[in-house]
PyMOL Python script that loads the backbone (N, CA, C, O; Angstrom):
from pymol import cmd

cmd.read_pdbstr("""\
ATOM      1  N   LYS A   1      86.015  99.408  42.487  1.00  0.00           N
ATOM      2  CA  LYS A   1      86.724  98.182  42.780  1.00  0.00           C
ATOM      3  C   LYS A   1      87.970  98.429  43.613  1.00  0.00           C
ATOM      4  O   LYS A   1      88.363  97.574  44.407  1.00  0.00           O
ATOM      5  N   LEU A   2      88.589  99.577  43.445  1.00  0.00           N
ATOM      6  CA  LEU A   2      89.803  99.865  44.198  1.00  0.00           C
ATOM      7  C   LEU A   2      89.532  99.838  45.693  1.00  0.00           C
ATOM      8  O   LEU A   2      90.381  99.398  46.469  1.00  0.00           O
ATOM      9  N   MET A   3      88.358 100.303  46.106  1.00  0.00           N
ATOM     10  CA  MET A   3      88.055 100.334  47.539  1.00  0.00           C
ATOM     11  C   MET A   3      87.907  98.937  48.140  1.00  0.00           C
ATOM     12  O   MET A   3      87.941  98.787  49.361  1.00  0.00           O
ATOM     13  N   LEU A   4      87.744  97.925  47.312  1.00  0.00           N
ATOM     14  CA  LEU A   4      87.641  96.551  47.804  1.00  0.00           C
ATOM     15  C   LEU A   4      88.973  95.808  47.745  1.00  0.00           C
ATOM     16  O   LEU A   4      89.083  94.687  48.243  1.00  0.00           O
ATOM     17  N   SER A   5      89.965  96.417  47.151  1.00  0.00           N
ATOM     18  CA  SER A   5      91.263  95.779  46.980  1.00  0.00           C
ATOM     19  C   SER A   5      91.984  95.618  48.313  1.00  0.00           C
ATOM     20  O   SER A   5      91.980  96.524  49.146  1.00  0.00           O
ATOM     21  N   THR A   6      92.597  94.466  48.504  1.00  0.00           N
ATOM     22  CA  THR A   6      93.378  94.258  49.722  1.00  0.00           C
ATOM     23  C   THR A   6      94.612  95.143  49.739  1.00  0.00           C
ATOM     24  O   THR A   6      95.185  95.383  50.802  1.00  0.00           O
ATOM     25  N   ALA A   7      95.033  95.636  48.563  1.00  0.00           N
ATOM     26  CA  ALA A   7      96.156  96.578  48.532  1.00  0.00           C
ATOM     27  C   ALA A   7      95.781  97.878  49.233  1.00  0.00           C
ATOM     28  O   ALA A   7      96.657  98.575  49.745  1.00  0.00           O
ATOM     29  N   VAL A   8      94.515  98.209  49.264  1.00  0.00           N
ATOM     30  CA  VAL A   8      94.038  99.440  49.895  1.00  0.00           C
ATOM     31  C   VAL A   8      93.560  99.198  51.324  1.00  0.00           C
ATOM     32  O   VAL A   8      93.692 100.075  52.177  1.00  0.00           O
ATOM     33  N   THR A   9      93.011  98.027  51.589  1.00  0.00           N
ATOM     34  CA  THR A   9      92.423  97.763  52.905  1.00  0.00           C
ATOM     35  C   THR A   9      93.310  96.937  53.827  1.00  0.00           C
ATOM     36  O   THR A   9      92.951  96.710  54.983  1.00  0.00           O
ATOM     37  N   GLY A  10      94.457  96.486  53.339  1.00  0.00           N
ATOM     38  CA  GLY A  10      95.334  95.627  54.134  1.00  0.00           C
ATOM     39  C   GLY A  10      95.978  96.336  55.314  1.00  0.00           C
ATOM     40  O   GLY A  10      95.841  97.547  55.489  1.00  0.00           O
ATOM     41  N   GLU A  11      96.675  95.562  56.107  1.00  0.00           N
ATOM     42  CA  GLU A  11      97.315  96.081  57.317  1.00  0.00           C
ATOM     43  C   GLU A  11      98.535  96.942  57.022  1.00  0.00           C
ATOM     44  O   GLU A  11      98.945  97.747  57.858  1.00  0.00           O
ATOM     45  N   SER A  12      99.121  96.777  55.832  1.00  0.00           N
ATOM     46  CA  SER A  12     100.349  97.467  55.477  1.00  0.00           C
ATOM     47  C   SER A  12     100.190  98.141  54.121  1.00  0.00           C
ATOM     48  O   SER A  12      99.382  97.707  53.299  1.00  0.00           O
ATOM     49  N   ALA A  13     100.952  99.193  53.886  1.00  0.00           N
ATOM     50  CA  ALA A  13     100.930  99.904  52.609  1.00  0.00           C
ATOM     51  C   ALA A  13     101.791  99.221  51.556  1.00  0.00           C
ATOM     52  O   ALA A  13     101.809  99.653  50.404  1.00  0.00           O
ATOM     53  N   THR A  14     102.498  98.173  51.926  1.00  0.00           N
ATOM     54  CA  THR A  14     103.473  97.545  51.043  1.00  0.00           C
ATOM     55  C   THR A  14     102.889  97.139  49.693  1.00  0.00           C
ATOM     56  O   THR A  14     103.482  97.447  48.659  1.00  0.00           O
ATOM     57  N   ASN A  15     101.755  96.464  49.672  1.00  0.00           N
ATOM     58  CA  ASN A  15     101.181  95.996  48.405  1.00  0.00           C
ATOM     59  C   ASN A  15     100.795  97.160  47.502  1.00  0.00           C
ATOM     60  O   ASN A  15     101.072  97.130  46.303  1.00  0.00           O
ATOM     61  N   LEU A  16     100.168  98.172  48.056  1.00  0.00           N
ATOM     62  CA  LEU A  16      99.766  99.323  47.250  1.00  0.00           C
ATOM     63  C   LEU A  16     100.985 100.054  46.707  1.00  0.00           C
ATOM     64  O   LEU A  16     100.996 100.453  45.542  1.00  0.00           O
ATOM     65  N   VAL A  17     101.997 100.232  47.522  1.00  0.00           N
ATOM     66  CA  VAL A  17     103.236 100.878  47.073  1.00  0.00           C
ATOM     67  C   VAL A  17     103.851 100.089  45.921  1.00  0.00           C
ATOM     68  O   VAL A  17     104.267 100.677  44.923  1.00  0.00           O
ATOM     69  N   ASN A  18     103.912  98.775  46.047  1.00  0.00           N
ATOM     70  CA  ASN A  18     104.495  97.944  44.986  1.00  0.00           C
ATOM     71  C   ASN A  18     103.692  98.036  43.692  1.00  0.00           C
ATOM     72  O   ASN A  18     104.275  98.110  42.611  1.00  0.00           O
ATOM     73  N   VAL A  19     102.375  98.033  43.787  1.00  0.00           N
ATOM     74  CA  VAL A  19     101.534  98.136  42.590  1.00  0.00           C
ATOM     75  C   VAL A  19     101.771  99.465  41.884  1.00  0.00           C
ATOM     76  O   VAL A  19     101.884  99.506  40.659  1.00  0.00           O
ATOM     77  N   ILE A  20     101.847 100.539  42.640  1.00  0.00           N
ATOM     78  CA  ILE A  20     102.056 101.850  42.027  1.00  0.00           C
ATOM     79  C   ILE A  20     103.452 101.932  41.394  1.00  0.00           C
ATOM     80  O   ILE A  20     103.597 102.445  40.285  1.00  0.00           O
ATOM     81  N   LEU A  21     104.453 101.440  42.077  1.00  0.00           N
ATOM     82  CA  LEU A  21     105.814 101.510  41.542  1.00  0.00           C
ATOM     83  C   LEU A  21     106.035 100.566  40.359  1.00  0.00           C
ATOM     84  O   LEU A  21     106.625 100.961  39.354  1.00  0.00           O
ATOM     85  N   GLU A  22     105.569  99.333  40.472  1.00  0.00           N
ATOM     86  CA  GLU A  22     105.867  98.311  39.472  1.00  0.00           C
ATOM     87  C   GLU A  22     104.772  98.127  38.431  1.00  0.00           C
ATOM     88  O   GLU A  22     105.024  97.566  37.365  1.00  0.00           O
ATOM     89  N   GLY A  23     103.565  98.589  38.723  1.00  0.00           N
ATOM     90  CA  GLY A  23     102.445  98.404  37.809  1.00  0.00           C
ATOM     91  C   GLY A  23     101.859  97.009  37.935  1.00  0.00           C
ATOM     92  O   GLY A  23     102.263  96.216  38.787  1.00  0.00           O
ATOM     93  N   LEU A  24     100.901  96.730  37.070  1.00  0.00           N
ATOM     94  CA  LEU A  24     100.267  95.412  37.030  1.00  0.00           C
ATOM     95  C   LEU A  24     100.431  94.852  35.627  1.00  0.00           C
ATOM     96  O   LEU A  24     100.096  95.507  34.640  1.00  0.00           O
ATOM     97  N   GLN A  25     100.939  93.660  35.552  1.00  0.00           N
ATOM     98  CA  GLN A  25     101.153  93.010  34.266  1.00  0.00           C
ATOM     99  C   GLN A  25      99.910  92.205  33.881  1.00  0.00           C
ATOM    100  O   GLN A  25      99.162  91.758  34.751  1.00  0.00           O
ATOM    101  N   PRO A  26      99.693  92.022  32.582  1.00  0.00           N
ATOM    102  CA  PRO A  26      98.532  91.252  32.134  1.00  0.00           C
ATOM    103  C   PRO A  26      98.726  89.765  32.407  1.00  0.00           C
ATOM    104  O   PRO A  26      99.848  89.311  32.633  1.00  0.00           O
ATOM    105  N   PRO A  27      97.649  89.020  32.386  1.00  0.00           N
ATOM    106  CA  PRO A  27      97.784  87.570  32.549  1.00  0.00           C
ATOM    107  C   PRO A  27      98.694  86.988  31.459  1.00  0.00           C
ATOM    108  O   PRO A  27      98.773  87.521  30.352  1.00  0.00           O
ATOM    109  N   GLU A  28      99.361  85.912  31.784  1.00  0.00           N
ATOM    110  CA  GLU A  28     100.280  85.286  30.836  1.00  0.00           C
ATOM    111  C   GLU A  28      99.548  84.940  29.543  1.00  0.00           C
ATOM    112  O   GLU A  28      98.427  84.432  29.564  1.00  0.00           O
ATOM    113  N   GLY A  29     100.195  85.223  28.428  1.00  0.00           N
ATOM    114  CA  GLY A  29      99.616  84.934  27.130  1.00  0.00           C
ATOM    115  C   GLY A  29      98.850  86.095  26.512  1.00  0.00           C
ATOM    116  O   GLY A  29      98.398  86.008  25.371  1.00  0.00           O
ATOM    117  N   THR A  30      98.703  87.191  27.271  1.00  0.00           N
ATOM    118  CA  THR A  30      98.053  88.381  26.728  1.00  0.00           C
ATOM    119  C   THR A  30      99.078  89.498  26.661  1.00  0.00           C
ATOM    120  O   THR A  30     100.150  89.393  27.257  1.00  0.00           O
ATOM    121  N   THR A  31      98.766  90.555  25.949  1.00  0.00           N
ATOM    122  CA  THR A  31      99.717  91.650  25.786  1.00  0.00           C
ATOM    123  C   THR A  31      99.202  92.917  26.437  1.00  0.00           C
ATOM    124  O   THR A  31      98.012  93.060  26.719  1.00  0.00           O
ATOM    125  N   GLY A  32     100.124  93.828  26.668  1.00  0.00           N
ATOM    126  CA  GLY A  32      99.786  95.132  27.212  1.00  0.00           C
ATOM    127  C   GLY A  32      99.649  95.128  28.722  1.00  0.00           C
ATOM    128  O   GLY A  32      99.085  94.207  29.311  1.00  0.00           O
ATOM    129  N   ALA A  33     100.170  96.161  29.327  1.00  0.00           N
ATOM    130  CA  ALA A  33     100.094  96.285  30.788  1.00  0.00           C
ATOM    131  C   ALA A  33      98.678  96.654  31.208  1.00  0.00           C
ATOM    132  O   ALA A  33      98.002  97.426  30.527  1.00  0.00           O
ATOM    133  N   ILE A  34      98.243  96.111  32.308  1.00  0.00           N
ATOM    134  CA  ILE A  34      96.968  96.503  32.899  1.00  0.00           C
ATOM    135  C   ILE A  34      97.119  97.909  33.480  1.00  0.00           C
ATOM    136  O   ILE A  34      96.231  98.752  33.354  1.00  0.00           O
ATOM    137  N   MET A  35      98.263  98.135  34.117  1.00  0.00           N
ATOM    138  CA  MET A  35      98.602  99.451  34.644  1.00  0.00           C
ATOM    139  C   MET A  35     100.119  99.591  34.594  1.00  0.00           C
ATOM    140  O   MET A  35     100.837  98.703  35.054  1.00  0.00           O
ATOM    141  N   PRO A  36     100.610 100.689  34.044  1.00  0.00           N
ATOM    142  CA  PRO A  36     102.069 100.867  34.015  1.00  0.00           C
ATOM    143  C   PRO A  36     102.594 101.165  35.419  1.00  0.00           C
ATOM    144  O   PRO A  36     101.847 101.598  36.296  1.00  0.00           O
ATOM    145  N   GLY A  37     103.870 100.929  35.612  1.00  0.00           N
ATOM    146  CA  GLY A  37     104.519 101.295  36.859  1.00  0.00           C
ATOM    147  C   GLY A  37     104.955 102.761  36.810  1.00  0.00           C
ATOM    148  O   GLY A  37     105.216 103.304  35.737  1.00  0.00           O
ATOM    149  N   PHE A  38     105.030 103.381  37.961  1.00  0.00           N
ATOM    150  CA  PHE A  38     105.384 104.787  38.047  1.00  0.00           C
ATOM    151  C   PHE A  38     106.669 105.036  38.826  1.00  0.00           C
ATOM    152  O   PHE A  38     106.901 106.143  39.313  1.00  0.00           O
ATOM    153  N   ALA A  39     107.502 104.010  38.943  1.00  0.00           N
ATOM    154  CA  ALA A  39     108.740 104.133  39.716  1.00  0.00           C
ATOM    155  C   ALA A  39     109.642 105.235  39.192  1.00  0.00           C
ATOM    156  O   ALA A  39     110.297 105.923  39.975  1.00  0.00           O
ATOM    157  N   SER A  40     109.686 105.409  37.894  1.00  0.00           N
ATOM    158  CA  SER A  40     110.600 106.397  37.322  1.00  0.00           C
ATOM    159  C   SER A  40     109.997 107.792  37.224  1.00  0.00           C
ATOM    160  O   SER A  40     110.698 108.745  36.883  1.00  0.00           O
ATOM    161  N   THR A  41     108.717 107.924  37.516  1.00  0.00           N
ATOM    162  CA  THR A  41     108.074 109.232  37.340  1.00  0.00           C
ATOM    163  C   THR A  41     107.585 109.869  38.636  1.00  0.00           C
ATOM    164  O   THR A  41     107.250 111.054  38.645  1.00  0.00           O
ATOM    165  N   MET A  42     107.537 109.120  39.718  1.00  0.00           N
ATOM    166  CA  MET A  42     107.044 109.670  40.988  1.00  0.00           C
ATOM    167  C   MET A  42     108.168 109.752  42.009  1.00  0.00           C
ATOM    168  O   MET A  42     108.978 108.832  42.131  1.00  0.00           O
ATOM    169  N   THR A  43     108.211 110.846  42.733  1.00  0.00           N
ATOM    170  CA  THR A  43     109.139 110.962  43.845  1.00  0.00           C
ATOM    171  C   THR A  43     108.585 110.181  45.031  1.00  0.00           C
ATOM    172  O   THR A  43     107.412 109.808  45.043  1.00  0.00           O
ATOM    173  N   ASP A  44     109.424 109.938  46.015  1.00  0.00           N
ATOM    174  CA  ASP A  44     108.953 109.249  47.215  1.00  0.00           C
ATOM    175  C   ASP A  44     107.844 110.050  47.892  1.00  0.00           C
ATOM    176  O   ASP A  44     106.857 109.477  48.354  1.00  0.00           O
ATOM    177  N   GLY A  45     108.001 111.362  47.952  1.00  0.00           N
ATOM    178  CA  GLY A  45     106.981 112.206  48.580  1.00  0.00           C
ATOM    179  C   GLY A  45     105.650 112.137  47.855  1.00  0.00           C
ATOM    180  O   GLY A  45     104.597 112.073  48.489  1.00  0.00           O
ATOM    181  N   GLN A  46     105.691 112.148  46.523  1.00  0.00           N
ATOM    182  CA  GLN A  46     104.455 112.031  45.741  1.00  0.00           C
ATOM    183  C   GLN A  46     103.794 110.680  45.987  1.00  0.00           C
ATOM    184  O   GLN A  46     102.576 110.594  46.144  1.00  0.00           O
ATOM    185  N   LEU A  47     104.601 109.637  46.019  1.00  0.00           N
ATOM    186  CA  LEU A  47     104.078 108.299  46.249  1.00  0.00           C
ATOM    187  C   LEU A  47     103.447 108.190  47.635  1.00  0.00           C
ATOM    188  O   LEU A  47     102.356 107.640  47.782  1.00  0.00           O
ATOM    189  N   GLU A  48     104.125 108.707  48.638  1.00  0.00           N
ATOM    190  CA  GLU A  48     103.588 108.675  49.998  1.00  0.00           C
ATOM    191  C   GLU A  48     102.260 109.431  50.080  1.00  0.00           C
ATOM    192  O   GLU A  48     101.321 108.967  50.726  1.00  0.00           O
ATOM    193  N   SER A  49     102.180 110.586  49.430  1.00  0.00           N
ATOM    194  CA  SER A  49     100.944 111.373  49.424  1.00  0.00           C
ATOM    195  C   SER A  49      99.813 110.633  48.720  1.00  0.00           C
ATOM    196  O   SER A  49      98.678 110.626  49.197  1.00  0.00           O
ATOM    197  N   LEU A  50     100.124 110.010  47.583  1.00  0.00           N
ATOM    198  CA  LEU A  50      99.107 109.267  46.841  1.00  0.00           C
ATOM    199  C   LEU A  50      98.591 108.084  47.649  1.00  0.00           C
ATOM    200  O   LEU A  50      97.383 107.854  47.713  1.00  0.00           O
ATOM    201  N   VAL A  51      99.493 107.342  48.258  1.00  0.00           N
ATOM    202  CA  VAL A  51      99.102 106.185  49.065  1.00  0.00           C
ATOM    203  C   VAL A  51      98.224 106.626  50.239  1.00  0.00           C
ATOM    204  O   VAL A  51      97.214 105.987  50.532  1.00  0.00           O
ATOM    205  N   ALA A  52      98.601 107.700  50.900  1.00  0.00           N
ATOM    206  CA  ALA A  52      97.803 108.210  52.020  1.00  0.00           C
ATOM    207  C   ALA A  52      96.424 108.664  51.539  1.00  0.00           C
ATOM    208  O   ALA A  52      95.420 108.415  52.206  1.00  0.00           O
ATOM    209  N   TYR A  53      96.374 109.328  50.383  1.00  0.00           N
ATOM    210  CA  TYR A  53      95.104 109.789  49.830  1.00  0.00           C
ATOM    211  C   TYR A  53      94.195 108.605  49.496  1.00  0.00           C
ATOM    212  O   TYR A  53      93.015 108.601  49.847  1.00  0.00           O
ATOM    213  N   ILE A  54      94.750 107.607  48.820  1.00  0.00           N
ATOM    214  CA  ILE A  54      93.947 106.434  48.452  1.00  0.00           C
ATOM    215  C   ILE A  54      93.410 105.746  49.696  1.00  0.00           C
ATOM    216  O   ILE A  54      92.234 105.385  49.752  1.00  0.00           O
ATOM    217  N   ARG A  55      94.254 105.564  50.680  1.00  0.00           N
ATOM    218  CA  ARG A  55      93.829 104.890  51.915  1.00  0.00           C
ATOM    219  C   ARG A  55      92.727 105.674  52.619  1.00  0.00           C
ATOM    220  O   ARG A  55      91.735 105.090  53.057  1.00  0.00           O
ATOM    221  N   SER A  56      92.890 106.977  52.730  1.00  0.00           N
ATOM    222  CA  SER A  56      91.906 107.761  53.493  1.00  0.00           C
ATOM    223  C   SER A  56      90.594 107.950  52.735  1.00  0.00           C
ATOM    224  O   SER A  56      89.542 108.096  53.357  1.00  0.00           O
ATOM    225  N   ASN A  57      90.640 107.948  51.400  1.00  0.00           N
ATOM    226  CA  ASN A  57      89.427 108.188  50.633  1.00  0.00           C
ATOM    227  C   ASN A  57      88.757 106.927  50.108  1.00  0.00           C
ATOM    228  O   ASN A  57      87.567 106.945  49.795  1.00  0.00           O
ATOM    229  N   LEU A  58      89.500 105.840  50.009  1.00  0.00           N
ATOM    230  CA  LEU A  58      88.928 104.610  49.461  1.00  0.00           C
ATOM    231  C   LEU A  58      89.056 103.407  50.380  1.00  0.00           C
ATOM    232  O   LEU A  58      88.415 102.381  50.150  1.00  0.00           O
ATOM    233  N   GLY A  59      89.861 103.517  51.400  1.00  0.00           N
ATOM    234  CA  GLY A  59      90.138 102.362  52.233  1.00  0.00           C
ATOM    235  C   GLY A  59      89.198 102.133  53.392  1.00  0.00           C
ATOM    236  O   GLY A  59      89.086 101.012  53.888  1.00  0.00           O
ATOM    237  N   ALA A  60      88.519 103.181  53.833  1.00  0.00           N
ATOM    238  CA  ALA A  60      87.623 103.082  54.994  1.00  0.00           C
ATOM    239  C   ALA A  60      88.327 102.406  56.176  1.00  0.00           C
ATOM    240  O   ALA A  60      87.712 101.670  56.948  1.00  0.00           O
ATOM    241  N   GLN A  61      89.610 102.670  56.292  1.00  0.00           N
ATOM    242  CA  GLN A  61      90.441 102.113  57.356  1.00  0.00           C
ATOM    243  C   GLN A  61      91.279 103.249  57.944  1.00  0.00           C
ATOM    244  O   GLN A  61      91.422 104.298  57.316  1.00  0.00           O
ATOM    245  N   PRO A  62      91.830 103.051  59.138  1.00  0.00           N
ATOM    246  CA  PRO A  62      92.721 104.078  59.689  1.00  0.00           C
ATOM    247  C   PRO A  62      93.966 104.250  58.812  1.00  0.00           C
ATOM    248  O   PRO A  62      94.344 103.328  58.091  1.00  0.00           O
ATOM    249  N   PRO A  63      94.595 105.407  58.869  1.00  0.00           N
ATOM    250  CA  PRO A  63      95.804 105.640  58.062  1.00  0.00           C
ATOM    251  C   PRO A  63      96.910 104.663  58.435  1.00  0.00           C
ATOM    252  O   PRO A  63      97.005 104.218  59.579  1.00  0.00           O
ATOM    253  N   TRP A  64      97.742 104.337  57.454  1.00  0.00           N
ATOM    254  CA  TRP A  64      98.934 103.543  57.730  1.00  0.00           C
ATOM    255  C   TRP A  64      99.966 104.443  58.394  1.00  0.00           C
ATOM    256  O   TRP A  64     100.029 105.638  58.104  1.00  0.00           O
ATOM    257  N   THR A  65     100.764 103.882  59.274  1.00  0.00           N
ATOM    258  CA  THR A  65     101.760 104.674  59.987  1.00  0.00           C
ATOM    259  C   THR A  65     103.175 104.485  59.433  1.00  0.00           C
ATOM    260  O   THR A  65     104.069 105.261  59.769  1.00  0.00           O
ATOM    261  N   GLU A  66     103.392 103.487  58.607  1.00  0.00           N
ATOM    262  CA  GLU A  66     104.740 103.168  58.137  1.00  0.00           C
ATOM    263  C   GLU A  66     104.883 103.319  56.617  1.00  0.00           C
ATOM    264  O   GLU A  66     105.654 102.582  56.002  1.00  0.00           O
ATOM    265  N   VAL A  67     104.159 104.255  56.004  1.00  0.00           N
ATOM    266  CA  VAL A  67     104.195 104.415  54.552  1.00  0.00           C
ATOM    267  C   VAL A  67     105.602 104.754  54.077  1.00  0.00           C
ATOM    268  O   VAL A  67     106.063 104.211  53.073  1.00  0.00           O
ATOM    269  N   GLU A  68     106.278 105.633  54.775  1.00  0.00           N
ATOM    270  CA  GLU A  68     107.637 106.027  54.382  1.00  0.00           C
ATOM    271  C   GLU A  68     108.560 104.813  54.327  1.00  0.00           C
ATOM    272  O   GLU A  68     109.354 104.676  53.397  1.00  0.00           O
ATOM    273  N   ASN A  69     108.457 103.934  55.321  1.00  0.00           N
ATOM    274  CA  ASN A  69     109.282 102.725  55.332  1.00  0.00           C
ATOM    275  C   ASN A  69     108.922 101.793  54.183  1.00  0.00           C
ATOM    276  O   ASN A  69     109.807 101.199  53.567  1.00  0.00           O
ATOM    277  N   SER A  70     107.635 101.660  53.890  1.00  0.00           N
ATOM    278  CA  SER A  70     107.201 100.805  52.775  1.00  0.00           C
ATOM    279  C   SER A  70     107.756 101.320  51.458  1.00  0.00           C
ATOM    280  O   SER A  70     108.188 100.530  50.618  1.00  0.00           O
ATOM    281  N   VAL A  71     107.751 102.627  51.266  1.00  0.00           N
ATOM    282  CA  VAL A  71     108.281 103.226  50.043  1.00  0.00           C
ATOM    283  C   VAL A  71     109.785 102.987  49.958  1.00  0.00           C
ATOM    284  O   VAL A  71     110.292 102.588  48.909  1.00  0.00           O
ATOM    285  N   ARG A  72     110.488 103.225  51.038  1.00  0.00           N
ATOM    286  CA  ARG A  72     111.947 103.043  51.053  1.00  0.00           C
ATOM    287  C   ARG A  72     112.318 101.586  50.746  1.00  0.00           C
ATOM    288  O   ARG A  72     113.233 101.332  49.964  1.00  0.00           O
ATOM    289  N   GLU A  73     111.616 100.641  51.355  1.00  0.00           N
ATOM    290  CA  GLU A  73     111.903  99.225  51.125  1.00  0.00           C
ATOM    291  C   GLU A  73     111.589  98.820  49.688  1.00  0.00           C
ATOM    292  O   GLU A  73     112.350  98.067  49.080  1.00  0.00           O
ATOM    293  N   ALA A  74     110.484  99.308  49.143  1.00  0.00           N
ATOM    294  CA  ALA A  74     110.111  98.965  47.765  1.00  0.00           C
ATOM    295  C   ALA A  74     111.129  99.533  46.779  1.00  0.00           C
ATOM    296  O   ALA A  74     111.526  98.853  45.833  1.00  0.00           O
ATOM    297  N   ARG A  75     111.547 100.769  46.997  1.00  0.00           N
ATOM    298  CA  ARG A  75     112.561 101.364  46.113  1.00  0.00           C
ATOM    299  C   ARG A  75     113.873 100.573  46.187  1.00  0.00           C
ATOM    300  O   ARG A  75     114.540 100.362  45.174  1.00  0.00           O
ATOM    301  N   SER A  76     114.225 100.146  47.378  1.00  0.00           N
ATOM    302  CA  SER A  76     115.450  99.373  47.566  1.00  0.00           C
ATOM    303  C   SER A  76     115.392  98.060  46.797  1.00  0.00           C
ATOM    304  O   SER A  76     116.376  97.666  46.171  1.00  0.00           O
ATOM    305  N   ARG A  77     114.254  97.384  46.837  1.00  0.00           N
ATOM    306  CA  ARG A  77     114.086  96.120  46.105  1.00  0.00           C
ATOM    307  C   ARG A  77     114.185  96.343  44.599  1.00  0.00           C
ATOM    308  O   ARG A  77     114.717  95.496  43.883  1.00  0.00           O
ATOM    309  N   LEU A  78     113.680  97.468  44.117  1.00  0.00           N
ATOM    310  CA  LEU A  78     113.746  97.750  42.681  1.00  0.00           C
ATOM    311  C   LEU A  78     115.179  97.977  42.224  1.00  0.00           C
ATOM    312  O   LEU A  78     115.521  97.662  41.084  1.00  0.00           O
ATOM    313  N   ARG A  79     116.022  98.518  43.096  1.00  0.00           N
ATOM    314  CA  ARG A  79     117.428  98.783  42.737  1.00  0.00           C
ATOM    315  C   ARG A  79     118.267  97.518  42.755  1.00  0.00           C
ATOM    316  O   ARG A  79     119.295  97.445  42.082  1.00  0.00           O
ATOM    317  N   ASP A  80     117.844  96.528  43.511  1.00  0.00           N
ATOM    318  CA  ASP A  80     118.636  95.284  43.630  1.00  0.00           C
ATOM    319  C   ASP A  80     118.589  94.448  42.392  1.00  0.00           C
ATOM    320  O   ASP A  80     119.201  93.382  42.344  1.00  0.00           O
TER     321      ASP A  80
END
""", "prot")
cmd.dss("prot")
cmd.show_as("cartoon", "prot")
cmd.util.cbc("prot")
cmd.orient("prot")
């Protein structure tokens, strides 16, 4: 299913970066995270490598060129 996700096949790495950093919350009224966020456990370099790996192995699309910027912007939003 990940290979069909727009977070993996989209024009920008922004959505995938946000999902990895912030995680996915369950639908309202249910408990437990669908996926935890990894903002506090992954370095920017690890995140960039993971995003590039997912895109190249599951995205069937050309590599993103602005992953570093997407990571920097997402981290900045989390600090605000």
